[in-house]
C-alpha positions in Angstrom: -30.2 -70.6 -24.9 -29.4 -73.5 -22.6 -25.8 -74.4 -22.0 -23.7 -76.5 -19.5 -22.1 -73.8 -17.2 -19.9 -73.8 -14.1 -20.2 -72.3 -10.7 -16.4 -72.1 -10.5 -13.5 -74.1 -11.7 -13.3 -77.5 -10.0 -14.9 -80.9 -10.1 -18.0 -82.3 -11.7 -20.2 -80.9 -9.0 -19.5 -77.4 -10.4 -21.4 -78.2 -13.7 -25.0 -77.1 -14.2 -27.4 -76.3 -17.0 -28.0 -72.6 -17.2 -29.1 -69.9 -19.6 -26.8 -67.7 -21.7 -27.1 -65.5 -24.7 -27.2 -67.3 -28.0 -23.9 -66.7 -30.0 -24.1 -64.4 -33.0 -22.8 -65.8 -36.2 -19.9 -63.9 -37.7 -18.5 -63.7 -41.3 -17.2 -67.0 -42.4 -19.2 -68.9 -39.8 -22.3 -71.2 -39.4 -24.6 -71.1 -36.4 -25.3 -74.7 -35.6 -28.2 -76.0 -33.5 -26.5 -78.9 -31.7 -27.6 -82.5 -31.6 -24.5 -83.9 -30.1 -21.1 -82.7 -28.6 -17.9 -84.6 -28.2 -16.3 -85.0 -24.7 -12.5 -84.6 -24.5 -9.8 -84.6 -21.8 -9.3 -81.0 -22.7 -12.9 -80.3 -21.3 -11.9 -81.9 -18.0 -8.7 -79.9 -17.7 -10.5 -76.7 -18.6 -13.3 -77.6 -16.1 -10.6 -77.9 -13.4 -9.2 -74.4 -14.3 -6.0 -75.7 -15.8 -6.6 -75.1 -19.5 -8.1 -71.7 -20.3 -9.7 -71.3 -23.7 -7.8 -69.4 -26.3 -8.3 -65.6 -26.5 -11.7 -64.9 -28.1 -13.0 -68.4 -27.8 -16.2 -69.2 -25.9 -15.7 -70.1 -22.2 -18.3 -72.8 -22.5 -16.8 -76.3 -22.6 -16.7 -78.5 -25.7 -14.7 -78.8 -28.9 -16.7 -81.0 -31.2 -20.2 -80.4 -32.6 -22.8 -82.0 -34.8 -26.1 -80.5 -35.7 -28.2 -78.5 -38.2 -27.2 -75.2 -39.6 -29.5 -72.4 -38.1 -27.9 -69.4 -39.7 -25.2 -68.7 -42.4 -22.7 -65.9 -41.9 -21.6 -63.5 -44.6 -18.9 -64.7 -47.0 -20.0 -68.3 -46.6 -21.0 -70.3 -49.6 -21.9 -74.0 -50.0 -24.0 -74.3 -46.9 -27.7 -73.5 -46.3 -30.0 -73.4 -43.2 -31.1 -77.0 -42.4 -27.9 -78.7 -43.6 -26.5 -81.4 -41.3 -22.9 -80.7 -40.4 -20.2 -81.5 -37.9 -16.9 -80.0 -37.0 -14.3 -78.8 -34.6 -14.8 -75.6 -32.5 -12.5 -73.7 -30.2 -15.0 -74.0 -27.4 -18.8 -73.7 -26.8 -20.0 -77.2 -27.8 -21.8 -77.9 -24.5 -24.7 -75.7 -25.5 -27.9 -75.5 -27.6 -26.2 -73.4 -30.3 -22.5 -73.0 -31.3 -20.6 -71.1 -34.0 -18.6 -73.3 -36.4 -16.1 -71.9 -38.9 -17.4 -72.8 -42.4 -14.0 -73.9 -43.4 -14.0 -76.5 -40.7 -17.7 -77.7 -41.3 -18.2 -81.1 -42.8 -21.4 -82.4 -44.2 -22.8 -85.3 -42.0 -23.8 -88.3 -44.1 -27.1 -89.9 -43.3 -25.4 -93.2 -42.7 -23.8 -92.0 -39.4 -25.6 -90.7 -36.3 -25.3 -87.3 -34.7 -23.4 -88.8 -31.9 -21.0 -90.7 -34.2 -20.4 -87.5 -36.2 -19.6 -85.5 -33.0 -17.0 -88.1 -32.0 -14.8 -87.6 -35.1 -13.2 -84.1 -35.4 -10.9 -83.9 -32.4 -9.6 -87.5 -32.5 -9.0 -87.8 -36.2 -7.7 -84.3 -36.8 -5.3 -84.6 -34.0 -4.2 -88.0 -35.2 -3.7 -86.7 -38.7 -2.0 -83.5 -37.6 0.6 -85.3 -35.5 1.3 -88.5 -37.4 1.1 -87.1 -41.0 1.8 -83.4 -40.8 4.3 -83.2 -38.0 5.6 -86.7 -37.6 5.8 -87.5 -41.3 5.1 -91.2 -40.5 6.2 -93.5 -43.3 5.4 -97.1 -44.3 7.7 -99.5 -42.6 8.4 -97.2 -39.6 7.4 -98.0 -36.0 5.1 -95.7 -34.0 4.4 -96.0 -30.3 0.9 -94.7 -29.4 0.3 -94.1 -25.6 -3.3 -94.4 -24.2 -4.2 -96.5 -27.3 -7.8 -97.0 -26.2 -8.5 -93.3 -25.9 -10.3 -91.4 -28.6 -7.1 -90.0 -30.1 -5.3 -93.2 -29.5 -7.9 -95.3 -31.2 -7.8 -93.0 -34.3 -4.0 -92.9 -34.3 -3.6 -96.7 -34.2 -5.9 -97.0 -37.2 -4.2 -94.2 -39.1 -0.7 -95.5 -38.4 -1.7 -98.9 -39.6 -3.4 -97.4 -42.7 0.0 -95.6 -43.5 1.8 -98.9 -43.4 3.6 -98.4 -40.1 4.1 -100.9 -37.3 2.0 -99.7 -34.4 2.8 -100.4 -30.8 0.3 -99.1 -28.1 0.0 -98.9 -24.4 -3.2 -99.4 -22.4 -4.2 -100.2 -18.9 -6.6 -103.2 -18.9 -6.9 -106.4 -20.8 -10.0 -105.1 -22.4 -8.3 -102.0 -23.6 -5.3 -104.0 -24.9 -7.8 -106.2 -26.9 -9.4 -103.0 -28.2 -6.0 -101.8 -29.5 -5.2 -105.1 -31.1 -8.6 -105.1 -32.8 -7.8 -101.7 -34.3 -4.6 -103.0 -35.9 -1.9 -102.5 -33.3 0.9 -105.1 -33.9 1.7 -105.2 -30.1 0.2 -103.7 -27.0 1.9 -103.1 -23.6 -0.3 -103.3 -20.5 1.3 -100.6 -18.5 -0.1 -101.8 -15.2 1.6 -105.2 -15.7 4.7 -104.0 -17.7 5.7 -100.6 -16.3 8.9 -100.5 -18.3 7.3 -100.3 -21.7 10.6 -99.2 -23.2 12.0 -102.7 -22.8 9.2 -104.0 -25.0 9.7 -101.3 -27.6 13.5 -101.5 -27.6 13.3 -105.3 -28.0 11.1 -104.7 -31.0 13.8 -102.4 -32.5 12.7 -99.1 -31.1 10.2 -96.5 -32.3 10.7 -93.9 -35.0 7.8 -91.8 -33.7 6.0 -91.6 -30.3 2.6 -89.9 -29.7 2.3 -89.2 -25.9 -0.4 -87.7 -23.9 0.9 -88.8 -20.5 3.8 -86.4 -20.1 6.3 -86.1 -17.3 6.4 -89.8 -15.9 7.0 -91.1 -19.4 9.6 -88.7 -20.7 12.8 -90.7 -19.8 11.2 -93.9 -21.1 10.1 -92.4 -24.3 13.5 -91.0 -25.0 15.0 -94.5 -24.2 12.4 -96.1 -26.7 13.3 -93.9 -29.7 15.6 -94.9 -32.5 18.2 -92.6 -33.9 16.6 -89.6 -35.5 13.3 -90.5 -33.8 10.7 -87.9 -32.8 8.7 -87.6 -29.6 5.4 -85.6 -29.9 3.9 -84.6 -26.6 0.2 -83.8 -26.9 -0.8 -83.9 -23.2 0.7 -83.9 -19.6 -1.7 -86.1 -17.7 1.1 -87.2 -15.3 2.6 -83.8 -14.8 4.3 -81.0 -16.7 7.9 -81.1 -15.4 10.5 -83.8 -15.9 14.3 -84.2 -16.4 15.7 -84.8 -19.8 18.8 -86.7 -20.7 20.5 -84.3 -23.1 23.2 -86.9 -23.8 20.7 -89.3 -25.4 19.1 -86.3 -27.2 22.3 -85.4 -28.8 23.8 -88.9 -29.5 20.5 -90.2 -31.1 19.7 -86.9 -32.8 16.2 -86.9 -31.3 13.4 -84.3 -31.7 11.0 -83.6 -28.9 8.0 -81.6 -30.1 5.0 -80.2 -28.3 1.7 -80.1 -30.1 -1.8 -78.9 -29.5 -4.6 -78.5 -32.0 -6.9 -76.0 -30.3 -4.7 -72.9 -30.6 -3.8 -73.6 -34.3 -4.9 -70.9 -36.8 -7.7 -71.6 -39.3 -5.2 -72.1 -42.1 -3.7 -75.0 -40.2 -7.0 -76.6 -39.1 -8.8 -76.3 -42.4 -6.5 -78.8 -44.2 -7.0 -81.2 -41.3 -10.8 -80.9 -41.7 -10.2 -81.5 -45.4 -8.3 -84.7 -44.7 -11.1 -85.9 -42.3 -13.7 -85.1 -45.0 -11.9 -86.4 -48.0 -9.7 -89.2 -46.7 -11.0 -90.6 -43.4 -14.8 -90.2 -43.7 -15.1 -92.3 -46.9 -13.2 -95.1 -45.3 -15.4 -94.9 -42.2 -18.5 -95.1 -44.4 -17.0 -98.1 -46.2 -16.2 -99.9 -42.9 -12.4 -99.8 -43.6 -12.1 -97.7 -40.5 -13.9 -97.9 -37.1 -15.9 -95.0 -35.7 -14.9 -96.0 -32.1 -17.8 -94.4 -30.4 -17.8 -95.9 -26.9 -20.7 -94.3 -25.1 -23.2 -91.5 -25.5 -24.6 -89.7 -22.4 -27.6 -87.4 -22.3 -26.6 -83.7 -21.9 -28.2 -83.8 -18.4 -25.5 -86.5 -17.5 -22.5 -84.3 -18.3 -21.0 -84.8 -14.8 -21.3 -88.6 -15.3 -19.7 -88.4 -18.7 -16.8 -86.6 -17.2 -16.4 -89.0 -14.4 -16.5 -91.9 -16.8 -13.6 -90.5 -18.7 -11.7 -89.5 -15.6 -12.0 -93.1 -14.4 -10.5 -94.2 -17.7 -13.4 -96.4 -18.5 -13.8 -95.5 -22.2 -12.8 -97.5 -25.2 -12.7 -94.8 -27.8 -14.9 -91.6 -27.7 -17.5 -90.3 -25.4 -20.2 -87.9 -26.5 -23.1 -85.9 -25.1 -26.5 -86.4 -26.9 -28.4 -83.1 -27.0 -31.8 -84.7 -27.7 -34.7 -83.5 -25.5 -34.7 -79.8 -24.8 -31.5 -79.3 -26.7 -32.3 -81.4 -29.8 
């Protein structure tokens, strides 16, 4: 089968279309012929050689798939060849075929495109995992969402608003700030114009929960922004992995600092998140109560351009690859 491969870890020039063996469906899995695949920051970091896939996961890039079922593994019920599905995979989405755990597979409604379906799993499952399962966000609380115009940020702003929380977001351009406000953020800090976002958050009364993908350069300001008994959830380290921590504030304010990543979670953790996307989020997306936030679709031949588009922080929401043509 065709797949997006690499000559070596590095920049976008290392990506190329090559031939590899088609994956063999295992018990509990579906073999999916792809029509679209999501593009995520994790793909870029893996491409650079700084985020190896979990043991046993495909080395091919890509964490989100949508397509038609081509084969059904043993011990799978409720799915048949030809069904339209989408879901989260541990790797291998930049390919003609990928294996998807049946427990994570969601039927694709006719009302949404293949590309829109592929944009959903990582962003919404990550937002639900961190805001609901870990952060226990409650109505009336305040949550600070960094990179609010990203795929995860766009989902988290909407989810936080849906839960009745006051959402503050950070973004880097007037267009991205407007995007966050349109999704329901009560306030947005343009970090290029207001570097000390904590002053804005503290003036608002502080945050009960912070979702951060930036990492080192934001740590001290995140700690300063939290209310007593607040929680910081770090889901990325775009600015670096090492930073000093004021343990005095941690102790006095009784703060929790928590790292979180979805990719390495076991199936029994991911399956309820897929269930929340299927049963809670998807119906509201179909009713127009929530936004799909699909920013742009690139042809699979334009994978390097898709990565550069995301690296340049041009996206408002999700970026996907369309596998039409030889793939679709």
